[in-house]
PDB file of N, CA, C and O in Angstrom, chain B, residues numbered from 101:
ATOM      1  N   UNK B 101       0.857  -1.152   0.088  1.00  0.00           N
ATOM      2  CA  UNK B 101      -0.062  -0.013  -0.124  1.00  0.00           C
ATOM      3  C   UNK B 101       1.015   1.260  -0.045  1.00  0.00           C
ATOM      4  O   UNK B 101       1.829   1.427   0.863  1.00  0.00           O
ATOM      5  N   UNK B 102       0.859   1.979  -1.020  1.00  0.00           N
ATOM      6  CA  UNK B 102       1.524   3.366  -1.039  1.00  0.00           C
ATOM      7  C   UNK B 102       1.015   4.560  -0.497  1.00  0.00           C
ATOM      8  O   UNK B 102      -0.200   4.538  -0.298  1.00  0.00           O
ATOM      9  N   UNK B 103       1.614   5.606  -0.201  1.00  0.00           N
ATOM     10  CA  UNK B 103       1.396   6.735   0.383  1.00  0.00           C
ATOM     11  C   UNK B 103       0.132   7.469  -0.551  1.00  0.00           C
ATOM     12  O   UNK B 103       0.307   7.598  -1.763  1.00  0.00           O
ATOM     13  N   UNK B 104      -1.103   7.922   0.071  1.00  0.00           N
ATOM     14  CA  UNK B 104      -1.985   8.779  -0.490  1.00  0.00           C
ATOM     15  C   UNK B 104      -1.788  10.249  -0.077  1.00  0.00           C
ATOM     16  O   UNK B 104      -2.122  10.720   1.011  1.00  0.00           O
ATOM     17  N   UNK B 105      -1.234  10.874  -1.031  1.00  0.00           N
ATOM     18  CA  UNK B 105      -0.804  12.296  -0.863  1.00  0.00           C
ATOM     19  C   UNK B 105      -2.173  13.049  -0.590  1.00  0.00           C
ATOM     20  O   UNK B 105      -2.237  13.813   0.372  1.00  0.00           O
ATOM     21  N   UNK B 106      -3.355  12.835  -1.479  1.00  0.00           N
ATOM     22  CA  UNK B 106      -4.405  13.396  -1.429  1.00  0.00           C
ATOM     23  C   UNK B 106      -5.449  13.329  -0.120  1.00  0.00           C
ATOM     24  O   UNK B 106      -6.225  14.180   0.313  1.00  0.00           O
ATOM     25  N   UNK B 107      -5.138  11.917   0.348  1.00  0.00           N
ATOM     26  CA  UNK B 107      -5.777  11.843   1.541  1.00  0.00           C
ATOM     27  C   UNK B 107      -5.145  12.505   2.850  1.00  0.00           C
ATOM     28  O   UNK B 107      -5.736  12.950   3.835  1.00  0.00           O
ATOM     29  N   UNK B 108      -3.960  12.453   2.618  1.00  0.00           N
ATOM     30  CA  UNK B 108      -3.040  13.072   3.640  1.00  0.00           C
ATOM     31  C   UNK B 108      -3.251  14.440   3.659  1.00  0.00           C
ATOM     32  O   UNK B 108      -3.483  15.024   4.717  1.00  0.00           O
ATOM     33  N   UNK B 109      -3.194  14.998   2.613  1.00  0.00           N
ATOM     34  CA  UNK B 109      -3.675  16.679   2.548  1.00  0.00           C
ATOM     35  C   UNK B 109      -4.905  16.914   3.051  1.00  0.00           C
ATOM     36  O   UNK B 109      -4.935  17.860   3.839  1.00  0.00           O
ATOM     37  N   UNK B 110      -6.157  16.241   2.811  1.00  0.00           N
ATOM     38  CA  UNK B 110      -7.325  16.448   3.207  1.00  0.00           C
ATOM     39  C   UNK B 110      -7.176  16.109   4.703  1.00  0.00           C
ATOM     40  O   UNK B 110      -7.630  17.020   5.395  1.00  0.00           O
ATOM     41  N   UNK B 111      -6.810  15.348   5.228  1.00  0.00           N
ATOM     42  CA  UNK B 111      -6.773  15.126   6.653  1.00  0.00           C
ATOM     43  C   UNK B 111      -6.073  16.059   7.357  1.00  0.00           C
ATOM     44  O   UNK B 111      -6.521  16.331   8.471  1.00  0.00           O
ATOM     45  N   UNK B 112      -4.985  16.677   6.953  1.00  0.00           N
ATOM     46  CA  UNK B 112      -4.366  17.744   7.482  1.00  0.00           C
ATOM     47  C   UNK B 112      -4.837  19.079   7.609  1.00  0.00           C
ATOM     48  O   UNK B 112      -4.741  19.834   8.576  1.00  0.00           O
ATOM     49  N   UNK B 113      -5.490  19.309   6.218  1.00  0.00           N
ATOM     50  CA  UNK B 113      -6.371  20.647   6.229  1.00  0.00           C
ATOM     51  C   UNK B 113      -7.734  20.582   7.067  1.00  0.00           C
ATOM     52  O   UNK B 113      -8.255  21.661   7.351  1.00  0.00           O
ATOM     53  N   UNK B 114      -8.302  19.488   7.451  1.00  0.00           N
ATOM     54  CA  UNK B 114      -9.334  19.422   8.231  1.00  0.00           C
ATOM     55  C   UNK B 114      -8.805  19.496   9.760  1.00  0.00           C
ATOM     56  O   UNK B 114      -9.500  20.064  10.604  1.00  0.00           O
ATOM     57  N   UNK B 115      -7.397  18.833  10.147  1.00  0.00           N
ATOM     58  CA  UNK B 115      -6.804  19.043  11.358  1.00  0.00           C
ATOM     59  C   UNK B 115      -6.486  20.678  11.766  1.00  0.00           C
ATOM     60  O   UNK B 115      -6.515  21.170  12.894  1.00  0.00           O
ATOM     61  N   UNK B 116      -6.204  21.288  10.590  1.00  0.00           N
ATOM     62  CA  UNK B 116      -5.845  22.713  10.779  1.00  0.00           C
ATOM     63  C   UNK B 116      -6.744  23.524  11.020  1.00  0.00           C
ATOM     64  O   UNK B 116      -6.661  24.478  11.793  1.00  0.00           O
ATOM     65  N   UNK B 117      -7.781  23.165  10.298  1.00  0.00           N
ATOM     66  CA  UNK B 117      -9.233  23.961  10.321  1.00  0.00           C
ATOM     67  C   UNK B 117      -9.647  23.853  11.807  1.00  0.00           C
ATOM     68  O   UNK B 117      -9.991  24.901  12.353  1.00  0.00           O
ATOM     69  N   UNK B 118      -9.653  22.865  12.425  1.00  0.00           N
ATOM     70  CA  UNK B 118     -10.016  22.396  13.588  1.00  0.00           C
ATOM     71  C   UNK B 118      -9.119  23.173  14.894  1.00  0.00           C
ATOM     72  O   UNK B 118      -9.603  23.635  15.927  1.00  0.00           O
ATOM     73  N   UNK B 119      -7.766  23.149  14.510  1.00  0.00           N
ATOM     74  CA  UNK B 119      -6.996  23.773  15.311  1.00  0.00           C
ATOM     75  C   UNK B 119      -7.098  25.324  15.471  1.00  0.00           C
ATOM     76  O   UNK B 119      -7.116  25.920  16.548  1.00  0.00           O
ATOM     77  N   UNK B 120      -7.155  25.815  14.378  1.00  0.00           N
ATOM     78  CA  UNK B 120      -7.331  27.158  14.177  1.00  0.00           C
ATOM     79  C   UNK B 120      -8.760  27.848  14.886  1.00  0.00           C
ATOM     80  O   UNK B 120      -8.817  28.915  15.497  1.00  0.00           O
ATOM     81  N   UNK B 121      -9.824  26.940  14.616  1.00  0.00           N
ATOM     82  CA  UNK B 121     -11.131  27.031  15.460  1.00  0.00           C
ATOM     83  C   UNK B 121     -11.144  26.858  16.915  1.00  0.00           C
ATOM     84  O   UNK B 121     -11.837  27.537  17.673  1.00  0.00           O
ATOM     85  N   UNK B 122     -10.317  25.883  17.288  1.00  0.00           N
ATOM     86  CA  UNK B 122     -10.051  25.769  18.636  1.00  0.00           C
ATOM     87  C   UNK B 122      -9.431  26.873  19.285  1.00  0.00           C
ATOM     88  O   UNK B 122      -9.829  27.338  20.353  1.00  0.00           O
ATOM     89  N   UNK B 123      -8.271  27.372  18.514  1.00  0.00           N
ATOM     90  CA  UNK B 123      -7.657  28.475  19.276  1.00  0.00           C
ATOM     91  C   UNK B 123      -8.261  29.708  19.403  1.00  0.00           C
ATOM     92  O   UNK B 123      -8.101  30.414  20.398  1.00  0.00           O
ATOM     93  N   UNK B 124      -9.010  30.042  18.368  1.00  0.00           N
ATOM     94  CA  UNK B 124      -9.821  31.239  18.267  1.00  0.00           C
ATOM     95  C   UNK B 124     -11.186  31.024  19.104  1.00  0.00           C
ATOM     96  O   UNK B 124     -11.897  32.014  19.277  1.00  0.00           O
ATOM     97  N   UNK B 125     -11.531  29.946  19.559  1.00  0.00           N
ATOM     98  CA  UNK B 125     -12.762  29.752  20.333  1.00  0.00           C
ATOM     99  C   UNK B 125     -13.967  29.846  19.558  1.00  0.00           C
ATOM    100  O   UNK B 125     -14.992  29.677  20.219  1.00  0.00           O
ATOM    101  N   UNK B 126     -14.133  30.089  18.225  1.00  0.00           N
ATOM    102  CA  UNK B 126     -15.176  30.204  17.355  1.00  0.00           C
ATOM    103  C   UNK B 126     -14.511  29.710  15.933  1.00  0.00           C
ATOM    104  O   UNK B 126     -13.342  29.415  15.683  1.00  0.00           O
ATOM    105  N   UNK B 127     -15.609  29.725  15.140  1.00  0.00           N
ATOM    106  CA  UNK B 127     -15.630  29.071  13.887  1.00  0.00           C
ATOM    107  C   UNK B 127     -14.839  30.261  12.985  1.00  0.00           C
ATOM    108  O   UNK B 127     -15.569  31.235  12.799  1.00  0.00           O
ATOM    109  N   UNK B 128     -13.788  30.354  12.518  1.00  0.00           N
ATOM    110  CA  UNK B 128     -13.113  31.364  11.754  1.00  0.00           C
ATOM    111  C   UNK B 128     -12.681  30.631  10.370  1.00  0.00           C
ATOM    112  O   UNK B 128     -12.588  31.255   9.313  1.00  0.00           O
ATOM    113  N   UNK B 129     -12.441  29.319  10.483  1.00  0.00           N
ATOM    114  CA  UNK B 129     -12.508  28.829   9.076  1.00  0.00           C
ATOM    115  C   UNK B 129     -13.448  27.746   9.120  1.00  0.00           C
ATOM    116  O   UNK B 129     -13.473  26.830   9.942  1.00  0.00           O
ATOM    117  N   UNK B 130     -14.254  27.954   8.105  1.00  0.00           N
ATOM    118  CA  UNK B 130     -15.484  27.084   7.620  1.00  0.00           C
ATOM    119  C   UNK B 130     -15.231  26.082   6.761  1.00  0.00           C
ATOM    120  O   UNK B 130     -14.133  26.021   6.207  1.00  0.00           O
ATOM    121  N   UNK B 131     -16.117  25.246   6.551  1.00  0.00           N
ATOM    122  CA  UNK B 131     -15.876  24.035   5.516  1.00  0.00           C
ATOM    123  C   UNK B 131     -15.538  24.229   4.111  1.00  0.00           C
ATOM    124  O   UNK B 131     -14.904  23.458   3.392  1.00  0.00           O
ATOM    125  N   UNK B 132     -16.226  25.770   3.707  1.00  0.00           N
ATOM    126  CA  UNK B 132     -16.018  26.121   2.429  1.00  0.00           C
ATOM    127  C   UNK B 132     -14.647  26.687   2.331  1.00  0.00           C
ATOM    128  O   UNK B 132     -14.138  26.563   1.217  1.00  0.00           O
ATOM    129  N   UNK B 133     -13.951  27.263   3.216  1.00  0.00           N
ATOM    130  CA  UNK B 133     -12.343  27.590   3.422  1.00  0.00           C
ATOM    131  C   UNK B 133     -11.711  26.486   3.164  1.00  0.00           C
ATOM    132  O   UNK B 133     -11.035  26.398   2.138  1.00  0.00           O
ATOM    133  N   UNK B 134     -11.832  25.339   4.145  1.00  0.00           N
ATOM    134  CA  UNK B 134     -10.972  24.127   4.014  1.00  0.00           C
ATOM    135  C   UNK B 134     -11.186  23.504   2.713  1.00  0.00           C
ATOM    136  O   UNK B 134     -10.211  22.993   2.161  1.00  0.00           O
ATOM    137  N   UNK B 135     -12.344  23.476   2.139  1.00  0.00           N
ATOM    138  CA  UNK B 135     -12.371  22.901   0.703  1.00  0.00           C
ATOM    139  C   UNK B 135     -11.605  23.537  -0.304  1.00  0.00           C
ATOM    140  O   UNK B 135     -10.889  22.938  -1.107  1.00  0.00           O
ATOM    141  N   UNK B 136     -11.790  24.910  -0.239  1.00  0.00           N
ATOM    142  CA  UNK B 136     -10.816  25.609  -1.282  1.00  0.00           C
ATOM    143  C   UNK B 136      -9.448  25.497  -0.881  1.00  0.00           C
ATOM    144  O   UNK B 136      -8.649  25.719  -1.791  1.00  0.00           O
ATOM    145  N   UNK B 137      -8.959  25.211   0.243  1.00  0.00           N
ATOM    146  CA  UNK B 137      -7.312  25.002   0.588  1.00  0.00           C
ATOM    147  C   UNK B 137      -7.042  23.632  -0.009  1.00  0.00           C
ATOM    148  O   UNK B 137      -6.040  23.438  -0.697  1.00  0.00           O
ATOM    149  N   UNK B 138      -8.150  22.448   0.316  1.00  0.00           N
ATOM    150  CA  UNK B 138      -7.777  21.179  -0.180  1.00  0.00           C
ATOM    151  C   UNK B 138      -7.855  21.245  -1.917  1.00  0.00           C
ATOM    152  O   UNK B 138      -7.027  20.577  -2.536  1.00  0.00           O
ATOM    153  N   UNK B 139      -8.615  21.860  -2.490  1.00  0.00           N
ATOM    154  CA  UNK B 139      -8.638  21.853  -3.951  1.00  0.00           C
ATOM    155  C   UNK B 139      -7.366  22.568  -4.518  1.00  0.00           C
ATOM    156  O   UNK B 139      -6.801  22.115  -5.514  1.00  0.00           O
ATOM    157  N   UNK B 140      -6.872  23.822  -3.799  1.00  0.00           N
ATOM    158  CA  UNK B 140      -5.926  24.306  -4.209  1.00  0.00           C
ATOM    159  C   UNK B 140      -4.508  23.470  -4.034  1.00  0.00           C
ATOM    160  O   UNK B 140      -3.618  23.464  -4.884  1.00  0.00           O
ATOM    161  N   UNK B 141      -4.472  22.868  -2.957  1.00  0.00           N
ATOM    162  CA  UNK B 141      -3.163  22.045  -2.632  1.00  0.00           C
ATOM    163  C   UNK B 141      -3.166  20.981  -3.489  1.00  0.00           C
ATOM    164  O   UNK B 141      -2.191  20.798  -4.219  1.00  0.00           O
ATOM    165  N   UNK B 142      -4.453  19.986  -3.522  1.00  0.00           N
ATOM    166  CA  UNK B 142      -4.568  18.946  -4.480  1.00  0.00           C
ATOM    167  C   UNK B 142      -4.029  19.223  -5.811  1.00  0.00           C
ATOM    168  O   UNK B 142      -3.163  18.536  -6.353  1.00  0.00           O
ATOM    169  N   UNK B 143      -4.556  20.213  -6.288  1.00  0.00           N
ATOM    170  CA  UNK B 143      -4.260  20.715  -7.844  1.00  0.00           C
ATOM    171  C   UNK B 143      -2.639  21.008  -7.908  1.00  0.00           C
ATOM    172  O   UNK B 143      -1.915  20.616  -8.823  1.00  0.00           O
ATOM    173  N   UNK B 144      -2.245  21.698  -6.873  1.00  0.00           N
ATOM    174  CA  UNK B 144      -0.665  21.791  -7.238  1.00  0.00           C
ATOM    175  C   UNK B 144       0.102  20.519  -6.916  1.00  0.00           C
ATOM    176  O   UNK B 144       1.166  20.339  -7.508  1.00  0.00           O
ATOM    177  N   UNK B 145      -0.364  19.544  -5.967  1.00  0.00           N
ATOM    178  CA  UNK B 145       0.382  18.291  -5.951  1.00  0.00           C
ATOM    179  C   UNK B 145       0.137  17.405  -7.124  1.00  0.00           C
ATOM    180  O   UNK B 145       0.940  16.515  -7.405  1.00  0.00           O
ATOM    181  N   UNK B 146      -1.015  17.631  -7.863  1.00  0.00           N
ATOM    182  CA  UNK B 146      -1.384  16.936  -9.310  1.00  0.00           C
ATOM    183  C   UNK B 146      -0.241  17.296 -10.026  1.00  0.00           C
ATOM    184  O   UNK B 146       0.629  16.500 -10.380  1.00  0.00           O
ATOM    185  N   UNK B 147      -0.245  18.517 -10.243  1.00  0.00           N
ATOM    186  CA  UNK B 147       0.732  19.140 -11.240  1.00  0.00           C
ATOM    187  C   UNK B 147       2.197  18.777 -10.830  1.00  0.00           C
ATOM    188  O   UNK B 147       3.027  18.561 -11.714  1.00  0.00           O
ATOM    189  N   UNK B 148       2.485  18.716  -9.684  1.00  0.00           N
ATOM    190  CA  UNK B 148       3.877  18.316  -9.254  1.00  0.00           C
ATOM    191  C   UNK B 148       4.212  16.740  -9.646  1.00  0.00           C
ATOM    192  O   UNK B 148       5.276  16.330 -10.112  1.00  0.00           O
ATOM    193  N   UNK B 149       3.032  15.965  -9.338  1.00  0.00           N
ATOM    194  CA  UNK B 149       3.362  14.591  -9.757  1.00  0.00           C
ATOM    195  C   UNK B 149       3.351  14.338 -11.179  1.00  0.00           C
ATOM    196  O   UNK B 149       4.049  13.403 -11.571  1.00  0.00           O
ATOM    197  N   UNK B 150       2.519  15.164 -12.234  1.00  0.00           N
ATOM    198  CA  UNK B 150       2.464  15.045 -13.612  1.00  0.00           C
ATOM    199  C   UNK B 150       3.965  15.327 -14.057  1.00  0.00           C
ATOM    200  O   UNK B 150       4.435  14.650 -14.972  1.00  0.00           O
ATOM    201  N   UNK B 151       4.686  16.251 -13.472  1.00  0.00           N
ATOM    202  CA  UNK B 151       5.752  16.848 -13.904  1.00  0.00           C
ATOM    203  C   UNK B 151       6.914  15.896 -13.385  1.00  0.00           C
ATOM    204  O   UNK B 151       7.836  15.623 -14.154  1.00  0.00           O
ATOM    205  N   UNK B 152       6.890  15.490 -12.355  1.00  0.00           N
ATOM    206  CA  UNK B 152       8.113  14.594 -11.710  1.00  0.00           C
ATOM    207  C   UNK B 152       7.877  13.200 -11.694  1.00  0.00           C
ATOM    208  O   UNK B 152       8.748  12.368 -11.437  1.00  0.00           O
ATOM    209  N   UNK B 153       6.644  12.935 -11.982  1.00  0.00           N
ATOM    210  CA  UNK B 153       6.236  11.300 -12.179  1.00  0.00           C
ATOM    211  C   UNK B 153       5.619  10.991 -10.794  1.00  0.00           C
ATOM    212  O   UNK B 153       5.656  11.725  -9.807  1.00  0.00           O
ATOM    213  N   UNK B 154       5.093   9.877 -10.892  1.00  0.00           N
ATOM    214  CA  UNK B 154       4.323   9.460  -9.468  1.00  0.00           C
ATOM    215  C   UNK B 154       5.255   8.691  -8.493  1.00  0.00           C
ATOM    216  O   UNK B 154       4.831   8.316  -7.400  1.00  0.00           O
TER     217      UNK B 154
END
């Protein structure tokens, strides 16, 4: 079983969202913000994978 980059990205963005919201004591990062970050990061990772191989 190999390393799943997209899953790792999604999990860590969710953890970051939860951490920020916990520290702020309110929801400052919502699910839409997190999804935008996931989409941007996964797109960049996909481009790198295409360029440098999988």
